[in-house]
N, C-alpha and C positions, 0 to 999 in steps of 0.2 A: 560501641557495638549495640545493635538493636536487639532488644529482648522481646521475644514473642510472648504475648499474653496467653495464659492458659484459659481458653474459652471454647465454647462449642461453636462449630461452623468455621467459616473462612475468615482469616485475619486480613481484612481488606487494607488495613493500615500498612501491613507488611508489603503488600503488592504496590501500594502507592509509594512507599519509601524506595523500594527497589526500582520501579519503573520511572521514577522522577529524579533519582539521584545518581543513577549509573549511566555510563556512556553507551552509545549504541553498540560498540564492540563488546562491552561487558554484558549487555543484555543478550547479545548473540551467543556469547560463551555460556551464559546461564541457561539459555534455551537449549543449546547443544548438550550441556551436562545433564539437564533435566531429562532429555530424550534418552540418554544412556542409562539413567537410573529408573525411568518409568516406562510403562508400556504404551504411553501416549505422548504426544507433543505438548509443549508448554501452551501453545495456542489452544489445543483441545482441552487442556486443563482449565485455562482461563474461561473458555466458553461453557464449561460445565459448572464452574464455581461462581461465576459472576453473572450479573444481569444488566440489561439496559445500556445506557450510555457509558457507564463505567466499564462494562464488558467490551463494548465497541472500541473505546479509547485504549484499553489495555491490549487488546488484540492488535490494533493498528500500530501501537508502539513496537510490539514484538515483530510483526510482519515487516515494518519499515526497517527495523534493526537488522533483520536477517537478509533482506534483499530490497534496497530502496527502489531500484529500477522496476522490479516485479511489482512492488507495492503500487507505484504510479501507473504502470501498465494496466494493472487490474482496475484501478480507479477510472482510467480512460475507457476501458471495456464497459464498466458499469454505466458510464455516461452515454455510451452509444448503443447499448443493447436494447432489444425490444423495439416497440413502436415509439417513435419520437426520440429526440436527443435531449439530454440534460445539458443545454447550451451553457448555462452558468458554470457548471462543473467542468465541462470540456474547455471552455475559455480560460478559466482560472488555472487549471493544470498546465495547459499549453503555454500560457504566458509565464507562469511561475517557474517552469522547468526549462524554458527555451534556452537560456544562457548557462544552464548548469549541467543537465544530464539527459536532455531530450533525445539525443542521438542514441544513447544507451537504452533508454525507455523504448524508443522506436524499435530497436533490435529485439529486445525482450518481448515486446508486444507481438511482433510477427512470429517469433519462435514459439511462444507459449499461449498467447491469448487470441491470436488473429484468426483461428479456424481456417487456415490456408490462405489468408489474405494479410497484407501488410497494413500497418497503421495508416499509411497514405491511402490505400484502397478503402479502408473503413471510413476515413474522412470524406473521400470522394463520393461514397455511396450515401452518407448521412447528411452532407452539407452541399451547398451550391452557391454560385455567384461569387461576389466579393468576399463573403464570409469564408467560403471554401478556399479561395486564393490566399486570404490572410492566414488561415490555419496552416496551409501548405507552406507559406513563407516561413512561419515559425518552425514548422517541422523540419524543413530542409535547410533553413539558414543559408549559409554560404555555399552549400552544395548545389544550389540551383544553377 
């Protein structure tokens, strides 16, 4: 059993232990229990207690644990928002998720992040030519 050290401030070691040794389903259960006991979400607590890359990593672990498809849909949205496209991020996510859960990510994207447009429509508006066709091929897979 992990003993929490008595010290002032945030015990970052406790966060590291929990977020790196528990399964995603356990982290989801911890986040849900935290929300029942606290007036804020575990993600909000992490954002207020941690800083920098450690904060980003911790928040990402909890976000992914709670809803992997929404996590990746949000990352795709970040890759295509604003002027210009983060092509490296877009390609990396599309290839990595193509044979796993891209269909689910596509549905979540349209429902929650697409601002009235589907992921296919976002790709069509951000990309062109062979690049666009390759991404559409990954997105639609055998449904084409």
